[in-house]
N, C-alpha and C positions, 0 to 999 in steps of 0.2 A: 454508668455502670459496665456496659458493654466491653470497653476499651479496658475499665479497670481490672475485669474478669480475664481477657484476654492476657494483659500484664502479668495476673497473678499464676497462671499457668504457664507463664515465660516463653507468650509466642512472640515478642519482640526482641528476644535474645537471640543469638545464634545459637545451633545445636551444634555440641561440640563432637558429635560423632557422625558427621556428614557421610553419608553414601555414595558412591562413585556411580551416577548415573549411568555411564555409558556400559557399564557392568551391569548393572540392577535393573536399566527398563528396557535399553532397545532388544534384550534377547525376549522376544515376543512369548508371552505369556499363553500357554495352550488353553483351546476353548472347550467349557465343558459342555453335553448334550444342549444346552439350551441357549449356545452361543455367548456365554460369556466367559469371559477370561480368568484363569486363574492363578492369582499372583501366587508368588512365592513369597516368603519369608521377606526377603529382602526388597523383593518389587514395592508387597505392601508398605513395607517402614517406609521407604522411599516416595510411595503414594502419600502419605499419611503425614511424612515432615513437606512436603510440597502444599497438601492440602491445608495445613497450619498456617504457613507460612502466608497463605491467599486470605485466610481468615482472617488473621492479623490486620494485613493489610486493609481489606475490608470494612474491618471495624475502625482501622485511622479515620478512613475517608469518610466517615460516617461522624467522627468525632470534630474531625473538620467542619463538616458543614452545620453540626449542633453550636458548636464553639462562635460560627458566624452567626446564627441566628439568633443565639441567647445572649451574646456581646461577652461572653468569657474567654479567658486564655484557652489554649488548646492543654487537652491533658497532657500528651506526651510531646515533648521536644524532641526534635532531630538527633542529638547530640546521645539523648537519652535511649534509644533506638538501635540494638545491636544487630537485629534481622536485616539480613541482604533484601535490596530491592529485587522486585518479583521479576521475571523474565518471561520470554516467549516459551522458553522450555519448560520453565517451572507451571505455566498455563497448561503444556502438553501433557507433562507428567502428572498433574491433579485433577484430569479429565479423562484420562486414561486414553489417549490420545495415539495412537500408532503408527499416524500415516505421516509420511515423509515431509508434506506441504505445508507450508505454514499462512494456515488461515489468517487474513488481515483481522479477523474478531478477537485472536487472541493478543493483536499488538497493542488492542485499545486499553486494556485493563492496565498494564504496566504504564504505561503512557501517562494515565488518568493519577496514578499514583506520585509518579515524579511528579504532576503540577499539584497533586493537594498537599505536597511536601513544601513545595513554595507557598501557597496559600497557606499554609498552616503559619509559615513566617508571619503573611499578611497579615491574620488575625489577631498576634500578637501585635504587631504595631497600632491597627485600628483600635484594639480593645485596652489597648494601654491608659489609664485613666490619668484623669490631670496630677492627684498625688503623687503616683510613682513617677510622674513624669518630672514633678519638679524636686521629688527627692533624690533621683536619679542621678547617677554623674554625669551622666551625657546631657549634653545643651540640646536646644531644640533643634539648631543646625545638625546636631549628628543624629537625632529624628527623620529629618528630612531627608539625610543624606540614605540612611535607612529603608525609608519609603521609594526613595529615588532606583538605589541600587535592587530592591527587588521590584519593582515596575518593569526595569531595564531586563532583567533575570527572565519574568516574563514574558516579554516581550521577544525576547531569543529564543525560548524555549518555543514559543507559538509561530513563529517565523520558520523553524528549523522542523518543524512538525513533517512525519511521513505524510506523502501526497495523497496515500487513502485515508489518513485520517484530519484531512483537511475539511473546513465543513462545505458541503456542494450537495447538488440535488441524489447527485449519483453515491457519493459516500452514503448518505443519508437513506439511500434507498437500499443500498448493502449490508448495513449495519441494521436497519427496520426488520428486513426479512432474515436476518439472523436473530432477533428478539433482544438488540443492545441497543436499541435507538436511545433507549432512556440515559447510557451509561455514556453517548457519543454526545447526546445535547448537552449534559451535565459539565463536559470537558471545557464546550465551546461558551456558555451561559455563562458558565462560574469563570472564565477568563474574561470574558467583558463584564463580569459584575465587578470583580476585585479590578480592572482597571479603571472603572468608574470611581469605585469607592478611593481607590488610592490616590485619583487625581483630584477626588474631593477633598480629603484628607490633609493633600499637600498645600493645596490652594487654601484651604481654611488656617493651617499652622504657620504659612508664608504671611497672610492677613495679619495673622497675632503677632508675629516678628518680624514688623515691616523695619522697625530701626536695627535691624542685626541684616536681612536681606534687603539686597538690593533690586529694583525690577529687572536691572539687565542680569541678575543671576539666575530670575526665575527661567526652566525649561519650556519651551516653545510649544509640550505636549500637554502642560499644567495649564487648567483654567476650565472655566464652564461647557465652554465649546467641545471641550477633548472629555469629558463627561457624556456630553447631551451625545456625542456621536457613537461612545460604546452603549448607552442606551438604543440607541437606534439601530444599533446590530442586532441587539437583542430583539429588538419588535421585528427586524428580519427574517432572524434563526426561526424564530417562533411561527412566523407567518409562511416560512418555506415549509416547516415540517408538517405544519398543519394541512399543506397542499396533500402532502404524501401520506401520512399517517400520524393524525394526532396521539395516537398511545403514547408515544415518546416520553411526552410532557406532561399526558392528564394521569398517566399511573406511577411515575417516578417521585418520592419526597424529595423535599430540599429544593425542588426546580421553584417553588412558588416564591421561594425568598430572593431571586434573580429578579424576577416581575415584580415584587415588593419592591426593590431597590431601584428598578428601572423606572418604576411610577413615581416611587417619593421623589427625585432627583427629577425627570420631567415636570412635577407639580412644584417644585421648589424653583425651577426657572423661569416657569409662569408667574410665580410670586414675584421673582426679584424684577422681573422687565414689565410688571403693570403700569408704570407710570409712564414706560417708552411708547411714544404715540407714532414711530414709524413706519410705513408699510411693510416694511420688511420685517420689523420687529411682529406686527400684527399676524405674517404670513406664517412665521415662525410659531407663535403662540398657538394661530390654528393648527398646524401639523402636529404640533405637542399635544395639542386637546384630544386630537384623535387619535395619538400612540398611546393616550392615557387612557382612552375607553376601551382601545384595544385589549390592552394590559388585564383592566379592570373585567373583562368580559371574558379572558382567559381564566383569570383568578376565579369566576362563577361557574366554568368549567369544571376548575381542578376541586372546588368545595362540595361536588358529590362524593368526589371518593376520599379527602382529608378534609374531615368537619371543622379542623382547626382553624383554617382558611379562613372562615367567614369572623372571626377576630381580624385579621390582614384588611380584608375588604371593609369593613366598619372603618379602623382607622384613615385607610386613606379615602373611603367618604367624607369622612371628618374632617381632614386635611383640605377635599376639594370646596366643602362648603365656605372655610374658613378664605379660601384664596377669593371665591366669589363674592364675599360679604367686604375681604378689604378692598376688590374692585370697584364695588357700589359705593363704599367711601370713599377712596379717590374720586370716582368721577363726581360724586356733591362735593368735595374737597374743589377739584377743577371749577365746578360750576359755579362754585363761591367764591372762588378767585378770580374767574373773568366779571363776573357782577360787582364786585369791589373795583376792577381795574376801569370800568365802564362808568362807573361813579364818580372817580377819582379824574377821569377824562371831562367831564362835565364840571366838575369844582373848579376843573383848572383854565376853563374857560370863564369862569366869574371872578378869577383873581384878578385882585386891582392892580397888579404890575400890568396887565397887558391893555390897560384902557391910557389913549393918550394924553399928555401931561395938558393939564387947563382944559380937559373934556368937562362934560357933566358931571 
């Protein structure tokens, strides 16, 4: 609804009467007796123009999050958006920031928008249903190539992040002190969430189209291990944030979906490996169970602020019960098989073929 309203108001269109910002903005507005800047008409128009631009991109970011959560296509595609991408200067004008310095906090939102555009394309691929895939002109290989291109682009974007925007304890402290811990976490948690989902999707598509794609053609970063690694990074980021300031994830909507995705993949990995009895696999399952319980605890904490998370917790708890029941059934089946093998061994000892010829 918000994105449609922004669209109806034309926020996604580029202004036809752009104001020269160097003339309008940096002529510092005089202060009134209360110390508030008195903007002239040109400065006020520029301020409103930039504010509308930031409002649109904020709503766009929200629409991408809702699209991922609801399993629908994004409302607007990038080709439909004529509005320019937000810049550091746009942030300063919208906030009436007359300082010549460039706060690191103002660089965060424009970077998040860049990622959200790529996330929007990823959502379109992830939520493409079977009917549209079968009726589309593109083949499964084309879709897989599209996923690979999005993953590669996300990797390039993430690797080229400004050092001040990379996830670290010091950077998180900086954004937390400025009240932007949630947006900073969203940037990094959503990156690893989409890497996990895209990896899982490409692996699933590859398994469905083995007659088209040979194992040699699959990339080394595709597979359950890569998705699990992305989930582990989500756990690490939350763990670090919790030690410094847990408000970043507690008070930020849509971060709970990142936690849900990570917990679901960890649970699925545990299900897939239930029949493997190696010591290394048992250790991996133990670590996965620990991460799963940690993520469940984070969701319980967030439920105090977002009641809808209760349904997410119920779904994960149901999945956990199913996994435990499957394990019990596998253990029972293995025990029955071992018992049958012992019986077969006894039967073989009494087989007539082992008696010596001419014996009793």
